[in-house]
N, CA, C, O and the ligand as a Tripos MOL2 file, in Angstrom:
@<TRIPOS>MOLECULE
protein
  297   295    75     0     0
PROTEIN
NO_CHARGES

@<TRIPOS>ATOM
      1 N         113.1620    8.8240   91.6810 N.3       1 MET1
      2 CA        113.3050    8.6800   90.2320 C.3       1 MET1
      3 C         114.5320    9.4300   89.7330 C.2       1 MET1
      4 O         114.6830   10.6210   90.0050 O.2       1 MET1
      5 N         115.4110    8.7440   89.0040 N.am      2 PRO2
      6 CA        116.5690    9.4460   88.4380 C.3       2 PRO2
      7 C         116.1150   10.3720   87.3090 C.2       2 PRO2
      8 O         115.0990   10.1260   86.6580 O.2       2 PRO2
      9 N         116.8590   11.4050   87.0950 N.am      3 LEU3
     10 CA        116.5290   12.2880   85.9760 C.3       3 LEU3
     11 C         116.8130   11.5670   84.6710 C.2       3 LEU3
     12 O         117.7690   10.7980   84.5790 O.2       3 LEU3
     13 N         115.9910   11.8110   83.6670 N.am      4 PRO4
     14 CA        116.2690   11.1800   82.3760 C.3       4 PRO4
     15 C         117.5470   11.7450   81.7600 C.2       4 PRO4
     16 O         117.8810   12.9140   81.9500 O.2       4 PRO4
     17 N         118.2430   10.9060   81.0300 N.am      5 GLU5
     18 CA        119.4370   11.3600   80.3290 C.3       5 GLU5
     19 C         119.1100   11.6560   78.8860 C.2       5 GLU5
     20 O         118.1860   11.0840   78.3060 O.2       5 GLU5
     21 N         119.8840   12.5610   78.3180 N.am      6 ASN6
     22 CA        119.7260   12.9090   76.9160 C.3       6 ASN6
     23 C         120.9880   12.5560   76.1860 C.2       6 ASN6
     24 O         122.0840   12.8670   76.6540 O.2       6 ASN6
     25 N         120.8610   11.9100   75.0450 N.am      7 LYS7
     26 CA        122.0410   11.6120   74.2600 C.3       7 LYS7
     27 C         121.7080   11.7940   72.7910 C.2       7 LYS7
     28 O         120.6210   11.4490   72.3280 O.2       7 LYS7
     29 N         122.6850   12.3520   72.0640 N.am      8 THR8
     30 CA        122.4850   12.5500   70.6360 C.3       8 THR8
     31 C         123.4010   11.6220   69.8600 C.2       8 THR8
     32 O         124.6190   11.6450   70.0300 O.2       8 THR8
     33 N         122.8000   10.8070   69.0060 N.am      9 PHE9
     34 CA        123.5480    9.8530   68.1910 C.3       9 PHE9
     35 C         123.6420   10.3970   66.7730 C.2       9 PHE9
     36 O         122.6660   10.9180   66.2340 O.2       9 PHE9
     37 N         124.8130   10.2740   66.1760 N.am     10 ARG10
     38 CA        124.9580   10.6610   64.7730 C.3      10 ARG10
     39 C         124.7340    9.4220   63.9240 C.2      10 ARG10
     40 O         125.3820    8.3900   64.0960 O.2      10 ARG10
     41 N         123.7970    9.5640   63.0060 N.am     11 VAL11
     42 CA        123.3550    8.4150   62.2250 C.3      11 VAL11
     43 C         123.4150    8.7440   60.7360 C.2      11 VAL11
     44 O         123.0150    9.8190   60.2900 O.2      11 VAL11
     45 N         123.9350    7.7670   59.9860 N.am     12 GLN12
     46 CA        124.0930    7.9490   58.5540 C.3      12 GLN12
     47 C         122.9680    7.2410   57.8100 C.2      12 GLN12
     48 O         122.5510    6.1540   58.2080 O.2      12 GLN12
     49 N         122.4810    7.8410   56.7460 N.am     13 GLY13
     50 CA        121.5660    7.1490   55.8510 C.3      13 GLY13
     51 C         120.1020    7.5350   55.9700 C.2      13 GLY13
     52 O         119.2770    7.0580   55.1910 O.2      13 GLY13
     53 N         119.7600    8.3920   56.9330 N.am     14 MET14
     54 CA        118.3610    8.8170   57.0400 C.3      14 MET14
     55 C         118.1190    9.9160   55.9980 C.2      14 MET14
     56 O         118.8160   10.9300   55.9710 O.2      14 MET14
     57 N         117.1230    9.6920   55.1480 N.am     15 GLN15
     58 CA        116.9460   10.6320   54.0320 C.3      15 GLN15
     59 C         115.5700   11.2570   53.9070 C.2      15 GLN15
     60 O         115.4210   12.2900   53.2540 O.2      15 GLN15
     61 N         114.5720   10.6600   54.5120 N.am     16 CYS16
     62 CA        113.2330   11.2010   54.3170 C.3      16 CYS16
     63 C         112.3720   10.9930   55.5610 C.2      16 CYS16
     64 O         112.8270   10.4500   56.5670 O.2      16 CYS16
     65 N         111.1320   11.4330   55.4690 N.am     17 ALA17
     66 CA        110.2250   11.3340   56.6060 C.3      17 ALA17
     67 C         110.0110    9.8800   57.0230 C.2      17 ALA17
     68 O         109.7790    9.5870   58.1970 O.2      17 ALA17
     69 N         110.0930    8.9740   56.0490 N.am     18 HIS18
     70 CA        109.9250    7.5590   56.3800 C.3      18 HIS18
     71 C         111.0760    7.0700   57.2550 C.2      18 HIS18
     72 O         110.8620    6.3290   58.2140 O.2      18 HIS18
     73 N         112.2860    7.4820   56.9230 N.am     19 CYS19
     74 CA        113.4550    7.1020   57.7290 C.3      19 CYS19
     75 C         113.2860    7.6100   59.1670 C.2      19 CYS19
     76 O         113.5450    6.8970   60.1370 O.2      19 CYS19
     77 N         112.8510    8.8470   59.2610 N.am     20 LYS20
     78 CA        112.6500    9.4560   60.5830 C.3      20 LYS20
     79 C         111.6630    8.6210   61.3890 C.2      20 LYS20
     80 O         111.9090    8.3040   62.5520 O.2      20 LYS20
     81 N         110.5530    8.2700   60.7630 N.am     21 LYS21
     82 CA        109.5360    7.4800   61.4600 C.3      21 LYS21
     83 C         110.0530    6.1080   61.8430 C.2      21 LYS21
     84 O         109.7790    5.6190   62.9390 O.2      21 LYS21
     85 N         110.8060    5.4810   60.9370 N.am     22 ALA22
     86 CA        111.3170    4.1310   61.1930 C.3      22 ALA22
     87 C         112.2460    4.1250   62.4040 C.2      22 ALA22
     88 O         112.1380    3.2680   63.2800 O.2      22 ALA22
     89 N         113.1570    5.0920   62.4400 N.am     23 VAL23
     90 CA        114.1030    5.1660   63.5620 C.3      23 VAL23
     91 C         113.3630    5.4890   64.8580 C.2      23 VAL23
     92 O         113.6100    4.8700   65.8930 O.2      23 VAL23
     93 N         112.4680    6.4470   64.7940 N.am     24 GLU24
     94 CA        111.7460    6.8420   66.0060 C.3      24 GLU24
     95 C         110.8880    5.6860   66.5360 C.2      24 GLU24
     96 O         110.7560    5.5070   67.7470 O.2      24 GLU24
     97 N         110.3110    4.9110   65.6240 N.am     25 ALA25
     98 CA        109.4770    3.7830   66.0590 C.3      25 ALA25
     99 C         110.3190    2.6970   66.7230 C.2      25 ALA25
    100 O         109.9440    2.1630   67.7670 O.2      25 ALA25
    101 N         111.4700    2.3710   66.1050 N.am     26 MET26
    102 CA        112.3150    1.3090   66.6520 C.3      26 MET26
    103 C         112.8820    1.6930   68.0170 C.2      26 MET26
    104 O         112.8520    0.9000   68.9570 O.2      26 MET26
    105 N         113.3890    2.8970   68.1120 N.am     27 VAL27
    106 CA        113.9840    3.3260   69.3850 C.3      27 VAL27
    107 C         112.8820    3.5300   70.4310 C.2      27 VAL27
    108 O         113.0660    3.2230   71.6090 O.2      27 VAL27
    109 N         111.7470    4.0480   69.9860 N.am     28 GLY28
    110 CA        110.6390    4.3200   70.8970 C.3      28 GLY28
    111 C         110.0400    3.0640   71.5300 C.2      28 GLY28
    112 O         109.3760    3.1390   72.5640 O.2      28 GLY28
    113 N         110.2800    1.9030   70.8990 N.am     29 LYS29
    114 CA        109.7700    0.6280   71.4250 C.3      29 LYS29
    115 C         110.4990    0.1830   72.6800 C.2      29 LYS29
    116 O         109.9510   -0.5770   73.4780 O.2      29 LYS29
    117 N         111.7310    0.6480   72.8640 N.am     30 LEU30
    118 CA        112.5220    0.2100   74.0170 C.3      30 LEU30
    119 C         111.9060    0.7560   75.2990 C.2      30 LEU30
    120 O         111.5610    1.9350   75.3790 O.2      30 LEU30
    121 N         111.7700   -0.1120   76.3050 N.am     31 SER31
    122 CA        111.2240    0.4300   77.5400 C.3      31 SER31
    123 C         112.3090    1.2410   78.2260 C.2      31 SER31
    124 O         113.4710    0.8350   78.2630 O.2      31 SER31
    125 N         111.9300    2.3720   78.7620 N.am     32 GLY32
    126 CA        112.8930    3.2820   79.3740 C.3      32 GLY32
    127 C         113.1930    4.4770   78.4940 C.2      32 GLY32
    128 O         113.7610    5.4660   78.9560 O.2      32 GLY32
    129 N         112.8130    4.3930   77.2190 N.am     33 VAL33
    130 CA        112.9890    5.5320   76.3190 C.3      33 VAL33
    131 C         111.7770    6.4500   76.4570 C.2      33 VAL33
    132 O         110.6380    6.0330   76.2450 O.2      33 VAL33
    133 N         112.0430    7.7020   76.8150 N.am     34 GLU34
    134 CA        110.9390    8.6380   77.0310 C.3      34 GLU34
    135 C         110.5820    9.4190   75.7800 C.2      34 GLU34
    136 O         109.4090    9.7000   75.5320 O.2      34 GLU34
    137 N         111.5970    9.7730   74.9860 N.am     35 SER35
    138 CA        111.2990   10.4500   73.7330 C.3      35 SER35
    139 C         112.4340   10.2510   72.7480 C.2      35 SER35
    140 O         113.5820   10.0430   73.1390 O.2      35 SER35
    141 N         112.1050   10.3170   71.4750 N.am     36 VAL36
    142 CA        113.0880   10.1570   70.4060 C.3      36 VAL36
    143 C         112.7970   11.2170   69.3680 C.2      36 VAL36
    144 O         111.6470   11.4110   68.9740 O.2      36 VAL36
    145 N         113.8310   11.9020   68.9270 N.am     37 ASP37
    146 CA        113.6440   12.8380   67.8230 C.3      37 ASP37
    147 C         114.7520   12.6450   66.7990 C.2      37 ASP37
    148 O         115.9200   12.9300   67.0640 O.2      37 ASP37
    149 N         114.3690   12.1600   65.6340 N.am     38 ALA38
    150 CA        115.3310   11.9920   64.5510 C.3      38 ALA38
    151 C         115.2880   13.2500   63.6800 C.2      38 ALA38
    152 O         114.2210   13.6880   63.2510 O.2      38 ALA38
    153 N         116.4630   13.8170   63.4290 N.am     39 ASP39
    154 CA        116.5740   15.0090   62.5960 C.3      39 ASP39
    155 C         117.3010   14.6210   61.3060 C.2      39 ASP39
    156 O         118.5100   14.3870   61.3030 O.2      39 ASP39
    157 N         116.5460   14.5580   60.2260 N.am     40 ILE40
    158 CA        117.0980   14.1030   58.9520 C.3      40 ILE40
    159 C         118.1960   15.0360   58.4490 C.2      40 ILE40
    160 O         119.2590   14.5850   58.0210 O.2      40 ILE40
    161 N         117.9300   16.3430   58.5040 N.am     41 GLU41
    162 CA        118.8740   17.3420   58.0060 C.3      41 GLU41
    163 C         120.2110   17.2540   58.7330 C.2      41 GLU41
    164 O         121.2770   17.2880   58.1170 O.2      41 GLU41
    165 N         120.1300   17.1420   60.0430 N.am     42 ALA42
    166 CA        121.3500   17.1230   60.8550 C.3      42 ALA42
    167 C         121.9720   15.7260   60.9110 C.2      42 ALA42
    168 O         123.1510   15.5860   61.2380 O.2      42 ALA42
    169 N         121.1950   14.7030   60.5950 N.am     43 GLY43
    170 CA        121.6970   13.3350   60.6950 C.3      43 GLY43
    171 C         121.8920   12.9140   62.1380 C.2      43 GLY43
    172 O         122.8470   12.2120   62.4700 O.2      43 GLY43
    173 N         120.9790   13.3500   62.9920 N.am     44 THR44
    174 CA        121.1020   13.0050   64.4080 C.3      44 THR44
    175 C         119.8050   12.4040   64.9480 C.2      44 THR44
    176 O         118.7120   12.6500   64.4380 O.2      44 THR44
    177 N         119.9740   11.6150   65.9900 N.am     45 VAL45
    178 CA        118.8230   11.0670   66.7050 C.3      45 VAL45
    179 C         119.0410   11.4040   68.1780 C.2      45 VAL45
    180 O         119.9880   10.9260   68.8020 O.2      45 VAL45
    181 N         118.1650   12.2220   68.7150 N.am     46 THR46
    182 CA        118.2840   12.6160   70.1100 C.3      46 THR46
    183 C         117.2930   11.8060   70.9370 C.2      46 THR46
    184 O         116.0950   11.7750   70.6570 O.2      46 THR46
    185 N         117.8260   11.1580   71.9550 N.am     47 VAL47
    186 CA        117.0090   10.2520   72.7570 C.3      47 VAL47
    187 C         117.0370   10.6890   74.2170 C.2      47 VAL47
    188 O         118.0950   10.9690   74.7790 O.2      47 VAL47
    189 N         115.8760   10.7390   74.8040 N.am     48 LYS48
    190 CA        115.7550   11.0020   76.2390 C.3      48 LYS48
    191 C         115.3660    9.6670   76.8620 C.2      48 LYS48
    192 O         114.3680    9.0580   76.4760 O.2      48 LYS48
    193 N         116.1620    9.2170   77.8280 N.am     49 TYR49
    194 CA        115.9120    7.8740   78.3590 C.3      49 TYR49
    195 C         116.2680    7.7680   79.8300 C.2      49 TYR49
    196 O         117.0120    8.5810   80.3780 O.2      49 TYR49
    197 N         115.7160    6.7460   80.4420 N.am     50 ASN50
    198 CA        116.0190    6.4410   81.8280 C.3      50 ASN50
    199 C         117.1480    5.4150   81.8540 C.2      50 ASN50
    200 O         116.9540    4.2630   81.4670 O.2      50 ASN50
    201 N         118.3170    5.8330   82.3060 N.am     51 ALA51
    202 CA        119.5130    4.9890   82.2440 C.3      51 ALA51
    203 C         119.4120    3.7400   83.1240 C.2      51 ALA51
    204 O         120.2150    2.8170   82.9840 O.2      51 ALA51
    205 N         118.4460    3.7070   84.0130 N.am     52 GLU52
    206 CA        118.2830    2.4960   84.8340 C.3      52 GLU52
    207 C         117.5190    1.4110   84.0790 C.2      52 GLU52
    208 O         117.5500    0.2400   84.4570 O.2      52 GLU52
    209 N         116.8470    1.8040   83.0270 N.am     53 GLN53
    210 CA        116.0330    0.8370   82.2790 C.3      53 GLN53
    211 C         116.6110    0.4610   80.9210 C.2      53 GLN53
    212 O         116.3390   -0.6220   80.4040 O.2      53 GLN53
    213 N         117.3990    1.3480   80.3520 N.am     54 VAL54
    214 CA        117.8920    1.0960   79.0020 C.3      54 VAL54
    215 C         119.2710    1.7480   78.8670 C.2      54 VAL54
    216 O         119.5290    2.7940   79.4620 O.2      54 VAL54
    217 N         120.1580    1.1200   78.0770 N.am     55 ASP55
    218 CA        121.4860    1.7160   77.9230 C.3      55 ASP55
    219 C         121.7350    2.1070   76.4640 C.2      55 ASP55
    220 O         120.9440    1.8000   75.5720 O.2      55 ASP55
    221 N         122.8520    2.7900   76.2550 N.am     56 THR56
    222 CA        123.1170    3.2860   74.9040 C.3      56 THR56
    223 C         123.3320    2.1430   73.9170 C.2      56 THR56
    224 O         123.0530    2.2900   72.7280 O.2      56 THR56
    225 N         123.8230    1.0080   74.4020 N.am     57 GLU57
    226 CA        124.0070   -0.1360   73.4950 C.3      57 GLU57
    227 C         122.6710   -0.5930   72.9250 C.2      57 GLU57
    228 O         122.5650   -0.9050   71.7380 O.2      57 GLU57
    229 N         121.6550   -0.6310   73.7780 N.am     58 ALA58
    230 CA        120.3250   -1.0480   73.3160 C.3      58 ALA58
    231 C         119.7750   -0.0310   72.3190 C.2      58 ALA58
    232 O         119.1480   -0.4020   71.3270 O.2      58 ALA58
    233 N         120.0110    1.2410   72.5830 N.am     59 ILE59
    234 CA        119.5270    2.2920   71.6770 C.3      59 ILE59
    235 C         120.2550    2.1960   70.3300 C.2      59 ILE59
    236 O         119.6400    2.2990   69.2680 O.2      59 ILE59
    237 N         121.5700    1.9990   70.3960 N.am     60 GLU60
    238 CA        122.3380    1.8350   69.1580 C.3      60 GLU60
    239 C         121.8680    0.6070   68.3770 C.2      60 GLU60
    240 O         121.7910    0.6230   67.1480 O.2      60 GLU60
    241 N         121.5590   -0.4540   69.1190 N.am     61 GLY61
    242 CA        121.0670   -1.6710   68.4880 C.3      61 GLY61
    243 C         119.7440   -1.4330   67.7760 C.2      61 GLY61
    244 O         119.5110   -1.9730   66.6940 O.2      61 GLY61
    245 N         118.8820   -0.6300   68.3770 N.am     62 ALA62
    246 CA        117.5780   -0.3360   67.7710 C.3      62 ALA62
    247 C         117.7470    0.4990   66.5050 C.2      62 ALA62
    248 O         117.0400    0.2930   65.5190 O.2      62 ALA62
    249 N         118.6810    1.4370   66.5390 N.am     63 ILE63
    250 CA        118.9360    2.2610   65.3440 C.3      63 ILE63
    251 C         119.4910    1.3780   64.2230 C.2      63 ILE63
    252 O         119.0880    1.4910   63.0650 O.2      63 ILE63
    253 N         120.4160    0.5060   64.5890 N.am     64 ALA64
    254 CA        120.9660   -0.4280   63.5980 C.3      64 ALA64
    255 C         119.8790   -1.3610   63.0780 C.2      64 ALA64
    256 O         119.8500   -1.7020   61.8960 O.2      64 ALA64
    257 N         118.9760   -1.7710   63.9860 N.am     65 GLY65
    258 CA        117.8860   -2.6560   63.6120 C.3      65 GLY65
    259 C         116.9210   -2.0150   62.6200 C.2      65 GLY65
    260 O         116.2770   -2.7040   61.8270 O.2      65 GLY65
    261 N         116.8300   -0.6860   62.6750 N.am     66 ALA66
    262 CA        115.9800    0.0340   61.7210 C.3      66 ALA66
    263 C         116.6790    0.1530   60.3680 C.2      66 ALA66
    264 O         116.0600    0.5250   59.3710 O.2      66 ALA66
    265 N         117.9850   -0.1690   60.3440 N.am     67 GLY67
    266 CA        118.7100   -0.1960   59.0750 C.3      67 GLY67
    267 C         119.6590    0.9710   58.8460 C.2      67 GLY67
    268 O         120.0560    1.2360   57.7120 O.2      67 GLY67
    269 N         120.0240    1.6680   59.9140 N.am     68 TYR68
    270 CA        120.8940    2.8430   59.7360 C.3      68 TYR68
    271 C         122.1960    2.6780   60.5160 C.2      68 TYR68
    272 O         122.2460    2.0210   61.5560 O.2      68 TYR68
    273 N         123.2410    3.2950   59.9800 N.am     69 ASP69
    274 CA        124.5610    3.1700   60.6020 C.3      69 ASP69
    275 C         124.8480    4.3040   61.5610 C.2      69 ASP69
    276 O         124.6650    5.4800   61.2480 O.2      69 ASP69
    277 N         125.3040    3.9160   62.7340 N.am     70 MET70
    278 CA        125.7040    4.8810   63.7420 C.3      70 MET70
    279 C         127.1130    5.3420   63.4210 C.2      70 MET70
    280 O         127.9840    4.5080   63.1740 O.2      70 MET70
    281 N         127.3650    6.6420   63.4160 N.am     71 ILE71
    282 CA        128.7340    7.0950   63.1660 C.3      71 ILE71
    283 C         129.3060    7.8510   64.3530 C.2      71 ILE71
    284 O         130.4040    8.4020   64.2730 O.2      71 ILE71
    285 N         128.5810    7.8790   65.4340 N.am     72 GLY72
    286 CA        129.1170    8.5160   66.6350 C.3      72 GLY72
    287 C         128.0050    8.9600   67.5600 C.2      72 GLY72
    288 O         126.8220    8.8410   67.2410 O.2      72 GLY72
    289 N         128.4090    9.4790   68.7250 N.am     73 SER73
    290 CA        127.4040    9.9890   69.6480 C.3      73 SER73
    291 C         128.0430   11.0660   70.4950 C.2      73 SER73
    292 O         129.2670   11.1680   70.5780 O.2      73 SER73
    293 N         127.2080   11.8630   71.1160 N.am     74 SER74
    294 CA        127.7410   12.9100   72.0070 C.3      74 SER74
    295 C         126.7600   13.1280   73.1350 C.2      74 SER74
    296 O         126.9970   13.9640   74.0070 O.2      74 SER74
    297 CU        113.6550    7.4060   54.0260 Cu       75 CU75
@<TRIPOS>BOND
     1     1     2 1
     2     2     3 1
     3     3     4 2
     4     3     5 am
     5     5     6 1
     6     6     7 1
     7     7     8 2
     8     7     9 am
     9     9    10 1
    10    10    11 1
    11    11    12 2
    12    11    13 am
    13    13    14 1
    14    14    15 1
    15    15    16 2
    16    15    17 am
    17    17    18 1
    18    18    19 1
    19    19    20 2
    20    19    21 am
    21    21    22 1
    22    22    23 1
    23    23    24 2
    24    23    25 am
    25    25    26 1
    26    26    27 1
    27    27    28 2
    28    27    29 am
    29    29    30 1
    30    30    31 1
    31    31    32 2
    32    31    33 am
    33    33    34 1
    34    34    35 1
    35    35    36 2
    36    35    37 am
    37    37    38 1
    38    38    39 1
    39    39    40 2
    40    39    41 am
    41    41    42 1
    42    42    43 1
    43    43    44 2
    44    43    45 am
    45    45    46 1
    46    46    47 1
    47    47    48 2
    48    47    49 am
    49    49    50 1
    50    50    51 1
    51    51    52 2
    52    51    53 am
    53    53    54 1
    54    54    55 1
    55    55    56 2
    56    55    57 am
    57    57    58 1
    58    58    59 1
    59    59    60 2
    60    59    61 am
    61    61    62 1
    62    62    63 1
    63    63    64 2
    64    63    65 am
    65    65    66 1
    66    66    67 1
    67    67    68 2
    68    67    69 am
    69    69    70 1
    70    70    71 1
    71    71    72 2
    72    71    73 am
    73    73    74 1
    74    74    75 1
    75    75    76 2
    76    75    77 am
    77    77    78 1
    78    78    79 1
    79    79    80 2
    80    79    81 am
    81    81    82 1
    82    82    83 1
    83    83    84 2
    84    83    85 am
    85    85    86 1
    86    86    87 1
    87    87    88 2
    88    87    89 am
    89    89    90 1
    90    90    91 1
    91    91    92 2
    92    91    93 am
    93    93    94 1
    94    94    95 1
    95    95    96 2
    96    95    97 am
    97    97    98 1
    98    98    99 1
    99    99   100 2
   100    99   101 am
   101   101   102 1
   102   102   103 1
   103   103   104 2
   104   103   105 am
   105   105   106 1
   106   106   107 1
   107   107   108 2
   108   107   109 am
   109   109   110 1
   110   110   111 1
   111   111   112 2
   112   111   113 am
   113   113   114 1
   114   114   115 1
   115   115   116 2
   116   115   117 am
   117   117   118 1
   118   118   119 1
   119   119   120 2
   120   119   121 am
   121   121   122 1
   122   122   123 1
   123   123   124 2
   124   123   125 am
   125   125   126 1
   126   126   127 1
   127   127   128 2
   128   127   129 am
   129   129   130 1
   130   130   131 1
   131   131   132 2
   132   131   133 am
   133   133   134 1
   134   134   135 1
   135   135   136 2
   136   135   137 am
   137   137   138 1
   138   138   139 1
   139   139   140 2
   140   139   141 am
   141   141   142 1
   142   142   143 1
   143   143   144 2
   144   143   145 am
   145   145   146 1
   146   146   147 1
   147   147   148 2
   148   147   149 am
   149   149   150 1
   150   150   151 1
   151   151   152 2
   152   151   153 am
   153   153   154 1
   154   154   155 1
   155   155   156 2
   156   155   157 am
   157   157   158 1
   158   158   159 1
   159   159   160 2
   160   159   161 am
   161   161   162 1
   162   162   163 1
   163   163   164 2
   164   163   165 am
   165   165   166 1
   166   166   167 1
   167   167   168 2
   168   167   169 am
   169   169   170 1
   170   170   171 1
   171   171   172 2
   172   171   173 am
   173   173   174 1
   174   174   175 1
   175   175   176 2
   176   175   177 am
   177   177   178 1
   178   178   179 1
   179   179   180 2
   180   179   181 am
   181   181   182 1
   182   182   183 1
   183   183   184 2
   184   183   185 am
   185   185   186 1
   186   186   187 1
   187   187   188 2
   188   187   189 am
   189   189   190 1
   190   190   191 1
   191   191   192 2
   192   191   193 am
   193   193   194 1
   194   194   195 1
   195   195   196 2
   196   195   197 am
   197   197   198 1
   198   198   199 1
   199   199   200 2
   200   199   201 am
   201   201   202 1
   202   202   203 1
   203   203   204 2
   204   203   205 am
   205   205   206 1
   206   206   207 1
   207   207   208 2
   208   207   209 am
   209   209   210 1
   210   210   211 1
   211   211   212 2
   212   211   213 am
   213   213   214 1
   214   214   215 1
   215   215   216 2
   216   215   217 am
   217   217   218 1
   218   218   219 1
   219   219   220 2
   220   219   221 am
   221   221   222 1
   222   222   223 1
   223   223   224 2
   224   223   225 am
   225   225   226 1
   226   226   227 1
   227   227   228 2
   228   227   229 am
   229   229   230 1
   230   230   231 1
   231   231   232 2
   232   231   233 am
   233   233   234 1
   234   234   235 1
   235   235   236 2
   236   235   237 am
   237   237   238 1
   238   238   239 1
   239   239   240 2
   240   239   241 am
   241   241   242 1
   242   242   243 1
   243   243   244 2
   244   243   245 am
   245   245   246 1
   246   246   247 1
   247   247   248 2
   248   247   249 am
   249   249   250 1
   250   250   251 1
   251   251   252 2
   252   251   253 am
   253   253   254 1
   254   254   255 1
   255   255   256 2
   256   255   257 am
   257   257   258 1
   258   258   259 1
   259   259   260 2
   260   259   261 am
   261   261   262 1
   262   262   263 1
   263   263   264 2
   264   263   265 am
   265   265   266 1
   266   266   267 1
   267   267   268 2
   268   267   269 am
   269   269   270 1
   270   270   271 1
   271   271   272 2
   272   271   273 am
   273   273   274 1
   274   274   275 1
   275   275   276 2
   276   275   277 am
   277   277   278 1
   278   278   279 1
   279   279   280 2
   280   279   281 am
   281   281   282 1
   282   282   283 1
   283   283   284 2
   284   283   285 am
   285   285   286 1
   286   286   287 1
   287   287   288 2
   288   287   289 am
   289   289   290 1
   290   290   291 1
   291   291   292 2
   292   291   293 am
   293   293   294 1
   294   294   295 1
   295   295   296 2
@<TRIPOS>SUBSTRUCTURE
     1 MET1         2 RESIDUE 1 A MET
     2 PRO2         6 RESIDUE 1 A PRO
     3 LEU3        10 RESIDUE 1 A LEU
     4 PRO4        14 RESIDUE 1 A PRO
     5 GLU5        18 RESIDUE 1 A GLU
     6 ASN6        22 RESIDUE 1 A ASN
     7 LYS7        26 RESIDUE 1 A LYS
     8 THR8        30 RESIDUE 1 A THR
     9 PHE9        34 RESIDUE 1 A PHE
    10 ARG10       38 RESIDUE 1 A ARG
    11 VAL11       42 RESIDUE 1 A VAL
    12 GLN12       46 RESIDUE 1 A GLN
    13 GLY13       50 RESIDUE 1 A GLY
    14 MET14       54 RESIDUE 1 A MET
    15 GLN15       58 RESIDUE 1 A GLN
    16 CYS16       62 RESIDUE 1 A CYS
    17 ALA17       66 RESIDUE 1 A ALA
    18 HIS18       70 RESIDUE 1 A HIS
    19 CYS19       74 RESIDUE 1 A CYS
    20 LYS20       78 RESIDUE 1 A LYS
    21 LYS21       82 RESIDUE 1 A LYS
    22 ALA22       86 RESIDUE 1 A ALA
    23 VAL23       90 RESIDUE 1 A VAL
    24 GLU24       94 RESIDUE 1 A GLU
    25 ALA25       98 RESIDUE 1 A ALA
    26 MET26      102 RESIDUE 1 A MET
    27 VAL27      106 RESIDUE 1 A VAL
    28 GLY28      110 RESIDUE 1 A GLY
    29 LYS29      114 RESIDUE 1 A LYS
    30 LEU30      118 RESIDUE 1 A LEU
    31 SER31      122 RESIDUE 1 A SER
    32 GLY32      126 RESIDUE 1 A GLY
    33 VAL33      130 RESIDUE 1 A VAL
    34 GLU34      134 RESIDUE 1 A GLU
    35 SER35      138 RESIDUE 1 A SER
    36 VAL36      142 RESIDUE 1 A VAL
    37 ASP37      146 RESIDUE 1 A ASP
    38 ALA38      150 RESIDUE 1 A ALA
    39 ASP39      154 RESIDUE 1 A ASP
    40 ILE40      158 RESIDUE 1 A ILE
    41 GLU41      162 RESIDUE 1 A GLU
    42 ALA42      166 RESIDUE 1 A ALA
    43 GLY43      170 RESIDUE 1 A GLY
    44 THR44      174 RESIDUE 1 A THR
    45 VAL45      178 RESIDUE 1 A VAL
    46 THR46      182 RESIDUE 1 A THR
    47 VAL47      186 RESIDUE 1 A VAL
    48 LYS48      190 RESIDUE 1 A LYS
    49 TYR49      194 RESIDUE 1 A TYR
    50 ASN50      198 RESIDUE 1 A ASN
    51 ALA51      202 RESIDUE 1 A ALA
    52 GLU52      206 RESIDUE 1 A GLU
    53 GLN53      210 RESIDUE 1 A GLN
    54 VAL54      214 RESIDUE 1 A VAL
    55 ASP55      218 RESIDUE 1 A ASP
    56 THR56      222 RESIDUE 1 A THR
    57 GLU57      226 RESIDUE 1 A GLU
    58 ALA58      230 RESIDUE 1 A ALA
    59 ILE59      234 RESIDUE 1 A ILE
    60 GLU60      238 RESIDUE 1 A GLU
    61 GLY61      242 RESIDUE 1 A GLY
    62 ALA62      246 RESIDUE 1 A ALA
    63 ILE63      250 RESIDUE 1 A ILE
    64 ALA64      254 RESIDUE 1 A ALA
    65 GLY65      258 RESIDUE 1 A GLY
    66 ALA66      262 RESIDUE 1 A ALA
    67 GLY67      266 RESIDUE 1 A GLY
    68 TYR68      270 RESIDUE 1 A TYR
    69 ASP69      274 RESIDUE 1 A ASP
    70 MET70      278 RESIDUE 1 A MET
    71 ILE71      282 RESIDUE 1 A ILE
    72 GLY72      286 RESIDUE 1 A GLY
    73 SER73      290 RESIDUE 1 A SER
    74 SER74      294 RESIDUE 1 A SER
    75 CU75       297 GROUP 0 **** ****
């Protein structure tokens, strides 16, 4: 088993607990995603995932699908 990767995405437009839940639910649906933590204050979404099952494009797509704009990642 490969070690899970961690990536932090900078996301614009998350403002409340509902936004946090929406993003976490959308990203959490992807198979291969082990955990998601959206931080409203920081404007970041930290995702732990298995890179053999899911890629950053799919994660970015899920964040966009929840209605938020990605402004970068690290
Ligand atoms: Cu909200």
